[in-house]
Structure formats: structure tokens, C-alpha cells
TIPASE-209046 format. One record per residue: residue in three letters; z, x, y of N, C-alpha, C in turn. Coordinates in steps of 0.2 Angstrom, whole numbers, padded with zeros to 4 digits, always signed. Last residue first. Example, Ala and Ser with C-alpha at 12.3 -4.5 7.8 and 13.67 -1.06 7.14 Angstrom:
! TIPASE-209046
SER+0035+0064-0011+0036+0068-0005+0039+0064+0000;ALA+0039+0066-0028+0039+0062-0022+0039+0066-0016;
//
This chain:
! TIPASE-209046
PHE+0368+0844+0257+0364+0848+0260+0355+0844+0259;GLY+0385+0843+0259+0380+0840+0258+0373+0844+0262;VAL+0401+0844+0252+0396+0848+0256+0390+0844+0255;ARG+0417+0836+0250+0410+0835+0247+0406+0840+0253;LEU+0432+0835+0243+0429+0839+0250+0421+0839+0246;GLY+0443+0825+0234+0441+0831+0235+0437+0831+0241;ALA+0454+0821+0220+0449+0819+0226+0448+0825+0228;GLY+0456+0812+0202+0457+0815+0210+0454+0815+0215;VAL+0459+0812+0187+0459+0808+0191+0461+0813+0199;THR+0451+0818+0171+0454+0819+0176+0453+0814+0183;PHE+0454+0815+0153+0452+0812+0161+0455+0816+0165;THR+0446+0821+0137+0453+0821+0142+0449+0819+0152;GLY+0437+0827+0128+0438+0820+0132+0444+0818+0135;ASP+0432+0839+0131+0439+0839+0128+0438+0832+0125;THR+0423+0839+0143+0421+0838+0134+0426+0838+0130;ALA+0431+0828+0155+0431+0834+0151+0426+0834+0143;VAL+0428+0820+0167+0428+0817+0160+0426+0826+0159;SER+0434+0815+0184+0432+0819+0179+0432+0817+0173;VAL+0435+0805+0197+0433+0805+0192+0431+0809+0188;SER+0438+0804+0215+0433+0808+0211+0435+0806+0202;PRO+0435+0802+0233+0439+0800+0227+0435+0803+0220;ALA+0431+0811+0246+0431+0809+0241+0436+0808+0236;ILE+0426+0816+0262+0430+0816+0258+0428+0811+0253;TYR+0412+0830+0267+0414+0822+0265+0421+0822+0260;THR+0397+0835+0279+0405+0835+0276+0410+0829+0274;ASN+0388+0834+0288+0387+0831+0280+0394+0834+0275;ASN+0388+0842+0297+0385+0835+0298+0388+0831+0291;MET+0398+0852+0305+0397+0850+0297+0395+0844+0298;LEU+0390+0855+0318+0392+0860+0313+0392+0858+0307;PRO+0390+0845+0328+0384+0846+0322+0385+0851+0316;ALA+0403+0836+0322+0395+0837+0323+0396+0840+0328;PHE+0417+0832+0319+0415+0840+0319+0405+0842+0321;PHE+0418+0818+0316+0420+0823+0320+0422+0833+0322;ARG+0408+0812+0311+0411+0810+0316+0417+0815+0321;ASN+0404+0822+0301+0397+0818+0305+0401+0817+0312;GLY+0415+0823+0293+0412+0828+0297+0406+0826+0302;PHE+0416+0813+0286+0422+0812+0291+0419+0817+0296;ASN+0409+0803+0276+0407+0808+0279+0413+0809+0286;TYR+0416+0799+0261+0415+0796+0268+0414+0802+0271;ALA+0411+0793+0246+0413+0797+0249+0412+0797+0256;VAL+0411+0783+0228+0411+0783+0235+0414+0789+0241;PRO+0413+0787+0216+0411+0781+0218+0408+0780+0225;THR+0410+0803+0207+0411+0800+0214+0409+0795+0217;ILE+0411+0810+0191+0409+0805+0195+0413+0802+0201;VAL+0408+0825+0185+0411+0822+0187+0409+0816+0191;LEU+0410+0832+0167+0407+0827+0171+0409+0822+0177;GLU+0416+0848+0165+0416+0840+0167+0410+0838+0171;PRO+0419+0862+0153+0415+0859+0158+0417+0851+0157;THR+0435+0869+0154+0430+0865+0151+0425+0862+0155;LYS+0448+0873+0157+0442+0879+0155+0437+0876+0151;ASN+0458+0868+0165+0457+0866+0157+0453+0871+0154;VAL+0459+0875+0178+0463+0874+0172+0462+0873+0166;ALA+0446+0873+0180+0448+0879+0182+0455+0879+0178;GLY+0432+0862+0175+0438+0864+0176+0442+0871+0177;VAL+0416+0861+0182+0422+0868+0177+0427+0865+0177;GLY+0403+0849+0184+0409+0854+0185+0411+0858+0180;VAL+0393+0837+0189+0395+0845+0183+0399+0849+0187;GLY+0389+0823+0196+0389+0829+0196+0392+0832+0189;VAL+0384+0807+0205+0386+0810+0198+0384+0818+0198;GLU+0390+0798+0216+0387+0805+0216+0389+0805+0210;LEU+0390+0783+0224+0389+0785+0217+0386+0792+0217;VAL+0388+0785+0242+0387+0781+0235+0384+0783+0230;SER+0393+0791+0258+0388+0792+0252+0389+0788+0243;LEU+0393+0783+0272+0394+0784+0266+0391+0787+0261;ILE+0386+0788+0283+0393+0787+0286+0396+0787+0277;PRO+0372+0802+0281+0375+0794+0282+0383+0793+0282;THR+0362+0811+0287+0368+0810+0290+0372+0805+0288;THR+0351+0806+0281+0351+0812+0283+0358+0815+0284;LYS+0347+0795+0286+0348+0794+0278+0350+0800+0277;PHE+0359+0785+0298+0355+0790+0298+0353+0793+0290;GLN+0367+0774+0300+0363+0773+0304+0358+0777+0300;GLY+0372+0769+0281+0373+0773+0288+0367+0772+0291;TYR+0375+0774+0263+0377+0768+0271+0376+0773+0276;SER+0367+0779+0249+0370+0778+0255+0371+0772+0259;MET+0366+0784+0234+0366+0779+0237+0368+0781+0243;ILE+0364+0796+0224+0359+0792+0223+0360+0788+0229;GLY+0370+0813+0225+0371+0808+0229+0364+0801+0226;LEU+0374+0825+0213+0367+0822+0215+0370+0813+0217;SER+0383+0840+0213+0383+0833+0210+0376+0830+0215;ILE+0395+0853+0208+0389+0852+0211+0385+0844+0207;SER+0411+0859+0209+0407+0855+0205+0400+0854+0210;PRO+0428+0866+0205+0422+0865+0210+0415+0860+0203;THR+0442+0859+0200+0437+0858+0197+0430+0859+0204;PHE+0460+0859+0194+0455+0861+0201+0447+0861+0198;GLU+0473+0851+0188+0465+0852+0187+0463+0852+0195;GLY+0488+0847+0184+0487+0847+0190+0479+0852+0187;LYS+0494+0837+0170+0495+0844+0171+0489+0842+0179;VAL+0492+0830+0158+0498+0828+0163+0499+0833+0166;HIS+0485+0830+0149+0489+0832+0148+0494+0834+0153;GLU+0477+0815+0151+0480+0817+0145+0485+0821+0145;VAL+0475+0817+0166+0478+0812+0163+0481+0813+0157;ASN+0476+0829+0177+0472+0827+0168+0477+0820+0168;VAL+0475+0827+0194+0478+0826+0188+0476+0825+0182;GLY+0464+0836+0206+0468+0829+0204+0473+0831+0197;GLY+0453+0843+0217+0460+0843+0215+0462+0836+0212;ASP+0438+0850+0220+0442+0843+0219+0448+0844+0216;ILE+0422+0852+0228+0430+0854+0225+0432+0850+0224;GLY+0404+0852+0229+0412+0850+0230+0416+0852+0227;MET+0386+0848+0236+0392+0853+0232+0400+0851+0233;LEU+0374+0840+0233+0381+0842+0236+0385+0844+0231;LEU+0358+0832+0237+0362+0837+0234+0369+0838+0236;ARG+0352+0816+0236+0355+0821+0240+0359+0827+0238;PRO+0342+0800+0237+0344+0806+0232+0347+0812+0236;ASN+0345+0786+0241+0344+0791+0244+0344+0798+0241;TRP+0340+0770+0237+0337+0776+0233+0339+0781+0240;TRP+0346+0761+0245+0348+0762+0238+0346+0766+0233;SER+0356+0762+0260+0348+0764+0256+0352+0764+0248;PHE+0362+0749+0271+0362+0752+0263+0355+0754+0261;THR+0364+0752+0288+0360+0751+0282+0362+0754+0278;PRO+0367+0752+0304+0368+0756+0299+0364+0752+0293;SER+0354+0752+0317+0358+0752+0313+0360+0753+0308;PRO+0346+0767+0328+0346+0762+0322+0352+0759+0318;VAL+0345+0764+0344+0348+0767+0340+0347+0764+0334;GLU+0330+0763+0353+0335+0760+0352+0338+0763+0344;GLN+0321+0774+0364+0322+0771+0357+0328+0767+0355;LYS+0311+0777+0377+0317+0777+0375+0318+0770+0369;THR+0300+0791+0382+0302+0785+0377+0308+0782+0377;THR+0289+0797+0396+0296+0799+0392+0298+0791+0388;ALA+0283+0808+0403+0282+0804+0398+0288+0803+0395;THR+0278+0815+0418+0281+0813+0415+0279+0810+0408;LYS+0263+0820+0421+0269+0822+0425+0274+0820+0421;ILE+0248+0827+0414+0253+0820+0415+0260+0824+0418;PRO+0232+0829+0419+0239+0833+0417+0244+0826+0418;ILE+0218+0823+0413+0222+0822+0420+0230+0823+0417;ASP+0202+0830+0408+0209+0827+0406+0216+0828+0410;TYR+0190+0820+0410+0192+0823+0414+0199+0824+0411;THR+0171+0817+0406+0178+0817+0403+0183+0821+0406;LYS+0156+0810+0413+0160+0818+0409+0168+0814+0411;ASN+0149+0798+0416+0149+0802+0409+0151+0808+0406;ASN+0154+0797+0429+0148+0799+0427+0146+0801+0422;VAL+0170+0798+0422+0166+0799+0429+0159+0801+0426;LYS+0187+0795+0414+0179+0796+0413+0174+0795+0418;VAL+0201+0801+0411+0197+0798+0415+0190+0800+0415;THR+0216+0800+0400+0209+0806+0402+0207+0800+0407;PHE+0230+0809+0393+0226+0806+0398+0220+0807+0400;LYS+0239+0808+0378+0232+0810+0381+0230+0807+0385;ASN+0254+0810+0370+0250+0807+0374+0246+0813+0377;TYR+0266+0808+0355+0261+0814+0360+0255+0809+0364;PHE+0283+0804+0354+0276+0802+0355+0272+0807+0358;THR+0293+0802+0340+0290+0806+0344+0284+0804+0346;GLN+0306+0793+0332+0300+0792+0335+0299+0800+0340;ARG+0319+0790+0320+0318+0793+0324+0308+0795+0328;GLN+0318+0789+0306+0317+0784+0311+0318+0786+0319;ASN+0324+0799+0298+0329+0795+0302+0326+0789+0306;VAL+0313+0806+0295+0316+0803+0291+0321+0797+0293;ASP+0301+0802+0311+0306+0807+0305+0308+0804+0299;THR+0284+0799+0317+0293+0796+0312+0295+0800+0309;GLY+0274+0801+0331+0278+0803+0323+0284+0799+0323;VAL+0260+0792+0337+0268+0794+0337+0268+0795+0330;VAL+0249+0796+0351+0249+0796+0342+0259+0796+0342;THR+0239+0787+0362+0247+0791+0361+0246+0791+0353;ASP+0230+0790+0376+0231+0790+0370+0236+0791+0369;VAL+0222+0782+0391+0227+0785+0387+0230+0783+0378;ASN+0209+0781+0401+0212+0780+0396+0219+0784+0392;TYR+0199+0774+0412+0204+0780+0413+0207+0777+0406;GLU+0184+0775+0420+0187+0771+0413+0192+0778+0412;ARG+0175+0772+0435+0180+0776+0431+0183+0773+0425;PRO+0161+0769+0446+0164+0767+0440+0169+0773+0437;ALA+0161+0780+0461+0159+0779+0453+0163+0774+0450;ILE+0156+0774+0476+0162+0774+0474+0159+0774+0465;GLN+0147+0775+0490+0147+0776+0482+0152+0778+0478;ILE+0144+0769+0506+0150+0771+0502+0147+0771+0495;ASP+0138+0773+0521+0136+0770+0516+0142+0773+0511;TRP+0138+0767+0541+0142+0769+0533+0137+0768+0527;PRO+0132+0762+0551+0130+0769+0549+0133+0771+0543;ASN+0124+0751+0557+0126+0750+0554+0128+0757+0548;GLN+0112+0755+0566+0118+0752+0566+0124+0751+0566;GLN+0108+0773+0565+0110+0766+0562+0115+0762+0564;TRP+0111+0787+0565+0105+0783+0569+0105+0775+0568;ALA+0120+0791+0558+0122+0791+0564+0115+0786+0569;SER+0126+0788+0544+0120+0790+0547+0121+0788+0555;PHE+0136+0796+0532+0137+0791+0539+0129+0793+0542;GLY+0143+0792+0515+0136+0792+0519+0138+0790+0527;VAL+0152+0796+0503+0154+0794+0508+0148+0797+0514;THR+0155+0796+0486+0152+0798+0491+0152+0793+0496;GLY+0166+0797+0471+0159+0794+0476+0160+0800+0479;LEU+0177+0807+0465+0178+0798+0464+0169+0795+0468;PRO+0180+0818+0454+0175+0816+0459+0177+0806+0459;VAL+0195+0827+0451+0191+0822+0448+0186+0819+0456;LYS+0203+0842+0450+0197+0838+0455+0193+0834+0450;LEU+0214+0853+0445+0210+0850+0444+0207+0842+0448;ASN+0228+0858+0448+0223+0860+0450+0215+0857+0446;ALA+0236+0840+0453+0237+0850+0450+0230+0854+0453;PHE+0223+0831+0456+0228+0832+0449+0228+0840+0450;ASP+0214+0822+0468+0217+0829+0466+0222+0828+0461;GLU+0201+0817+0468+0206+0813+0467+0209+0819+0463;ASN+0185+0817+0481+0189+0820+0474+0196+0816+0475;LEU+0172+0814+0490+0179+0810+0489+0180+0814+0480;VAL+0161+0821+0501+0159+0819+0494+0167+0817+0491;LEU+0150+0816+0512+0157+0818+0510+0159+0816+0502;ASN+0135+0817+0523+0137+0814+0516+0143+0818+0515;GLN+0124+0813+0533+0129+0816+0532+0134+0813+0527;GLN+0107+0810+0537+0113+0805+0533+0118+0812+0533;LYS+0098+0822+0549+0100+0818+0542+0105+0815+0542;GLN+0096+0819+0564+0091+0822+0561+0090+0819+0553;GLN+0109+0817+0571+0102+0812+0572+0096+0814+0568;TYR+0114+0828+0570+0118+0821+0564+0113+0817+0565;GLY+0114+0840+0573+0109+0838+0568+0111+0831+0565;PHE+0124+0844+0584+0123+0847+0576+0119+0842+0573;PRO+0119+0841+0594+0118+0848+0595+0121+0851+0589;ASP+0109+0832+0603+0112+0831+0595+0113+0837+0594;GLN+0105+0834+0617+0108+0826+0614+0109+0826+0606;ASN+0103+0848+0624+0102+0844+0616+0106+0840+0616;PRO+0098+0846+0641+0102+0848+0636+0100+0844+0628;CYS+0078+0848+0643+0084+0844+0644+0091+0848+0639;THR+0069+0863+0647+0070+0860+0642+0077+0856+0643;ALA+0055+0863+0660+0064+0865+0658+0064+0862+0653;THR+0040+0871+0667+0045+0866+0663+0051+0869+0662;GLY+0034+0876+0681+0035+0876+0675+0038+0870+0673;GLY+0036+0875+0698+0033+0880+0693+0033+0882+0688;THR+0049+0861+0695+0044+0867+0703+0040+0874+0697;CYS+0046+0852+0682+0051+0857+0687+0045+0860+0692;SER+0046+0839+0672+0043+0846+0676+0048+0847+0681;VAL+0056+0839+0656+0054+0834+0665+0051+0840+0666;VAL+0057+0832+0640+0054+0839+0643+0052+0836+0648;VAL+0071+0830+0628+0066+0825+0635+0065+0832+0637;PRO+0071+0833+0611+0072+0834+0618+0068+0830+0623;VAL+0071+0816+0602+0066+0823+0602+0068+0824+0609;THR+0077+0809+0586+0078+0811+0594+0075+0817+0595;PRO+0068+0804+0573+0072+0808+0576+0072+0809+0583;HIS+0065+0793+0563+0063+0791+0569+0068+0796+0573;PRO+0070+0795+0551+0063+0793+0551+0061+0794+0558;ASN+0083+0807+0545+0080+0799+0550+0072+0799+0550;SER+0083+0810+0529+0083+0812+0535+0082+0807+0538;PRO+0096+0808+0517+0089+0808+0519+0090+0807+0526;GLY+0109+0820+0517+0104+0815+0514+0099+0812+0517;THR+0120+0834+0515+0116+0830+0519+0114+0826+0513;ASN+0137+0839+0510+0129+0839+0512+0126+0834+0514;THR+0151+0838+0516+0149+0841+0510+0141+0844+0509;SER+0152+0842+0533+0149+0836+0529+0148+0839+0521;PRO+0169+0847+0538+0162+0847+0540+0160+0842+0533;LEU+0184+0838+0545+0182+0839+0541+0173+0843+0540;ASN+0194+0833+0554+0190+0838+0557+0186+0842+0550;GLY+0209+0830+0542+0204+0828+0549+0198+0834+0549;HIS+0216+0822+0529+0212+0828+0531+0207+0826+0535;ASN+0225+0820+0514+0225+0818+0523+0222+0824+0527;GLN+0224+0815+0500+0223+0819+0503+0224+0815+0511;GLY+0235+0817+0482+0235+0815+0488+0230+0818+0492;THR+0238+0823+0468+0244+0824+0475+0241+0820+0482;SER+0243+0809+0458+0237+0815+0460+0240+0817+0466;ASP+0252+0809+0442+0252+0810+0450+0246+0813+0452;ALA+0256+0799+0429+0251+0804+0431+0251+0805+0438;THR+0268+0795+0416+0265+0794+0424+0260+0801+0426;ILE+0272+0782+0402+0268+0787+0406+0268+0789+0411;VAL+0282+0777+0392+0280+0776+0399+0278+0783+0401;ASN+0288+0767+0378+0285+0772+0381+0281+0773+0388;VAL+0303+0760+0371+0297+0760+0372+0294+0766+0377;SER+0305+0756+0353+0304+0758+0360+0299+0757+0364;ALA+0303+0742+0345+0307+0750+0342+0308+0754+0350;ILE+0303+0724+0345+0302+0731+0347+0307+0739+0346;GLN+0297+0718+0327+0302+0717+0334+0302+0727+0338;ALA+0288+0705+0318+0288+0714+0322+0296+0713+0328;ASN+0283+0695+0314+0288+0699+0311+0288+0705+0313;LEU+0273+0691+0323+0269+0696+0320+0276+0699+0313;LYS+0280+0683+0330+0273+0680+0329+0269+0685+0324;SER+0286+0692+0339+0290+0687+0334+0286+0685+0330;LEU+0278+0699+0346+0279+0704+0342+0283+0698+0335;ASN+0277+0689+0357+0271+0690+0353+0273+0694+0347;ASP+0291+0689+0362+0289+0684+0361+0282+0686+0354;GLN+0290+0706+0365+0296+0703+0359+0293+0696+0358;ILE+0282+0703+0377+0280+0706+0371+0283+0704+0366;ALA+0289+0695+0384+0282+0693+0384+0278+0697+0376;LYS+0301+0703+0387+0300+0696+0385+0294+0693+0383;LEU+0296+0714+0394+0297+0713+0389+0300+0708+0383;ASN+0285+0717+0407+0287+0713+0403+0290+0711+0397;ILE+0290+0732+0416+0286+0731+0409+0288+0721+0406;ASN+0291+0737+0426+0288+0732+0427+0284+0730+0422;ASN+0301+0748+0424+0296+0750+0426+0290+0744+0424;ASP+0314+0742+0423+0314+0747+0429+0305+0750+0430;ALA+0313+0736+0412+0312+0730+0418+0311+0737+0423;ALA+0314+0746+0403+0307+0741+0402+0306+0738+0411;PHE+0325+0751+0407+0319+0755+0407+0315+0750+0406;LYS+0334+0738+0401+0333+0740+0409+0327+0744+0410;ALA+0330+0738+0388+0328+0734+0390+0329+0736+0400;VAL+0337+0750+0383+0329+0750+0383+0327+0744+0389;ASP+0351+0746+0386+0346+0753+0390+0340+0752+0388;ALA+0352+0738+0377+0350+0736+0383+0348+0742+0389;ALA+0351+0745+0364+0346+0739+0367+0346+0736+0375;THR+0353+0762+0370+0356+0755+0367+0350+0751+0367;ALA+0342+0776+0364+0347+0772+0366+0349+0766+0367;TYR+0338+0792+0359+0339+0784+0359+0344+0783+0364;GLN+0322+0801+0369+0330+0800+0367+0332+0793+0365;SER+0310+0812+0374+0313+0805+0368+0319+0806+0369;GLN+0294+0814+0382+0304+0817+0381+0306+0810+0377;SER+0282+0817+0374+0286+0813+0378+0293+0816+0375;ARG+0269+0828+0372+0274+0826+0368+0280+0824+0376;VAL+0253+0829+0378+0259+0831+0382+0265+0825+0376;ILE+0237+0838+0380+0241+0832+0376+0248+0834+0377;GLY+0226+0845+0385+0229+0841+0388+0234+0836+0385;ASP+0225+0855+0375+0219+0850+0376+0223+0845+0380;VAL+0240+0859+0369+0234+0860+0371+0230+0856+0373;LEU+0257+0852+0377+0252+0855+0370+0245+0859+0374;GLN+0272+0853+0385+0265+0853+0387+0261+0857+0379;GLN+0286+0842+0382+0283+0848+0381+0275+0848+0380;GLN+0300+0835+0385+0294+0833+0387+0291+0842+0385;ALA+0315+0835+0372+0313+0839+0380+0304+0837+0378;VAL+0323+0824+0366+0319+0830+0365+0315+0830+0370;ILE+0343+0824+0367+0333+0823+0369+0329+0828+0368;SER+0356+0817+0365+0352+0821+0363+0347+0818+0363;THR+0364+0805+0372+0362+0810+0375+0359+0817+0371;GLN+0365+0797+0362+0361+0795+0366+0361+0803+0371;ILE+0374+0803+0353+0366+0802+0351+0363+0802+0357;LEU+0384+0801+0361+0383+0808+0360+0374+0807+0356;ALA+0387+0789+0360+0386+0790+0368+0383+0797+0366;GLN+0388+0784+0347+0382+0782+0349+0380+0787+0357;GLN+0401+0792+0346+0397+0794+0342+0389+0790+0345;THR+0411+0783+0355+0408+0790+0356+0402+0792+0353;LYS+0407+0771+0346+0406+0771+0353+0405+0779+0355;ILE+0414+0775+0336+0408+0773+0336+0403+0773+0341;LYS+0427+0778+0334+0423+0784+0334+0416+0780+0337;GLU+0435+0767+0328+0436+0767+0335+0431+0774+0337;GLN+0428+0767+0316+0426+0762+0320+0430+0764+0327;ASN+0437+0778+0309+0428+0779+0311+0425+0772+0316;TYR+0448+0772+0307+0448+0777+0313+0440+0780+0315;ILE+0444+0766+0295+0447+0763+0303+0445+0767+0309;MET+0440+0776+0289+0437+0769+0290+0439+0767+0297;TYR+0453+0781+0288+0447+0785+0289+0443+0780+0292;GLY+0461+0773+0282+0463+0776+0286+0456+0777+0289;LEU+0454+0769+0269+0455+0765+0272+0457+0769+0281;MET+0457+0783+0264+0449+0783+0266+0449+0775+0270;LEU+0471+0782+0263+0468+0788+0267+0461+0786+0268;ALA+0472+0772+0254+0476+0772+0262+0472+0777+0266;SER+0468+0778+0241+0464+0771+0244+0467+0772+0251;ILE+0475+0788+0239+0469+0789+0240+0465+0783+0244;ALA+0488+0781+0236+0486+0786+0242+0480+0786+0244;THR+0484+0773+0224+0487+0771+0232+0485+0776+0238;GLY+0480+0784+0216+0475+0777+0217+0478+0774+0224;LEU+0494+0789+0216+0486+0795+0216+0482+0788+0219;ALA+0500+0780+0210+0503+0782+0216+0498+0785+0219;ILE+0496+0776+0198+0495+0770+0204+0496+0774+0211;LEU+0496+0789+0191+0488+0786+0192+0489+0780+0199;ILE+0510+0789+0191+0506+0794+0192+0501+0793+0195;LYS+0513+0778+0181+0515+0778+0189+0511+0785+0192;ASN+0506+0782+0171+0504+0778+0172+0507+0776+0181;ILE+0513+0794+0166+0506+0795+0170+0506+0788+0172;LEU+0526+0789+0165+0526+0793+0169+0518+0794+0173;THR+0524+0770+0160+0526+0776+0157+0524+0782+0165;MET+0535+0756+0161+0528+0758+0166+0530+0767+0163;
//
């Protein structure tokens, strides 16, 4: 066995062991990574025209199920129905809008209604030397007209009319109730980014007597399941790298800065994949002084596992370089993705 073969075998073994070690260690870090993802929260935000962006975060399937159960959502019924459509639950969005409630006493009438057709008149009695008026039996005029009270539901600085209550003091059954029909609507727009993270925009309205009121939303929360790692056959990304290796023909060290295009990837998110697969690029050998074609079969994203969020796309990878003079360099190096 020649010296070159021994070097190549040793270098290949070392690189393989290094990559295997990183992958094994990465499996131990998956739980930690998922915990970090779950703590990443998109905050709720009030926009114009009563539109509210939901607070959202990634969660495990168990957390999503608990979130649904806590809000009295029959998740199984939804899952059974979605299965007929070859679909699955991605997230659960819950909206809450609170009215302030009212508890008031000793209130005046809002206005008056129909007049009493047979109002009570004061009784006049004879007195010595003249006449006198008996004490008024209806000092507030309640026997004269129906008394009405407008009912409102209060939302922060907004009052939504619900109807009126009328009281006719001269009738045996004095109460009149008029509650207006209401139409409640929740409109939701869902946005999805390149990593399939969803953002919900909600608007809550109530329509009463042909007038629509924008109801302030107190809370709007979404729980979305963390996506499982998948293989993307087409996920082009630009990477810059630095490789060190051994020129097989000249049997000497080589140092090659390069720029590459990643073709495929594997991971939960396309922007920060676990593995970058099949990178092809160009570089210049600093020792041999010749342009090189640099091929990286697979690169491991250790930055996203250990140095997030500062180094989300920092890779370690083996490489093979072919120089314009026909020589080969086998090496390994770092990649930074954009």
C-alpha cells in the first residue's frame, strides 16, 4: 500500500468518525433544540381596523392536544374528519374577547315610551273655604309613560347595543323586552413562512341592527406542532467555505477558500437544515495557485445545534476538489450558509 493510499484511508476514516460523532451527539441535543423552538414566541400585536396578529409558538403534539382540551375543543372529531380529506392538524388557534360586564342600580330611564292611555289624575277634595290638592301619587311620572332602559355590552371603550327593557307601571304585566338579533364573526387569515411556521391575523365583529362593530380582541393564541425533519430534493442555498486537505498528486497540503451552491437538504426547516446535501462550488488553491471545482457530498450544521442563533448556518463537511491541472485534493472544512 502506497503512502498516498494510507493518507487517504486515514483521512477518510478520521472524517467519517468526526461526522458520525457529531451526528450521534446531535441526537442527544434534539430534545434541547425542540425546547428552544417552543420558547420562540411571535407576540400578539394589534393592527389597524380591529385586526390582531395571534401570539404563536411551536409545540409538541401532546402540547397541542392539551391546548385544545383546555379550550374544550374536540380534537378527535376534527382529526377524524380531516383524515377523510387526507389532511392533518397543523395548529390550533383560540381567540378570546371579553366584555367588561355591568352591575348597576338606581339608574334613570334611558328614554320614555308610549303614554299611559288612562293616566292617574290627582284627587281633588273639598275643603272649608276652598279646595286642596291631595299629595301626588305619581311624583316621577312613571304612571304617565313607559320607562325604557337601553342595554349595552361593554368592550373596553366600545359599547355594543343589545336591546331595551321597558317598564309600564300601570299594567299588570309591566315588562317589555326587546333584544336585538346579533351576528358574531371571527375572520382569520393564515400566513405561512418558508419553514411552515404559521401566523394568524384575526378580526372579531358583531353585527347588530345592520351596524357592524369591531370587537377588541383580548387574546389570540396559536399552538403549532413542530415539523418533523424531511428531505428536500430542491433547496438551493449559497455557501462560502474554507477547506484544508491533501493534494493526492503532489502529496502536499492544500488550503482552498470557495463559494458553493447547495442543492438538497435534510431537516425540520429549509432555512436552517440539519444536513446540506450535494454542494458544488468553485475555489482557488492557495498552495497550488490553481482554480478548483469543489464538491461537498454532505455538510453537517453544527452551528444551529450549538451556537444558535448567532451561527444558525455553520457547517462542517468533507470535500473533494479537482484543480484545473487535473490534480485532486481530499479534505474537510467549514461552510457558512446565506
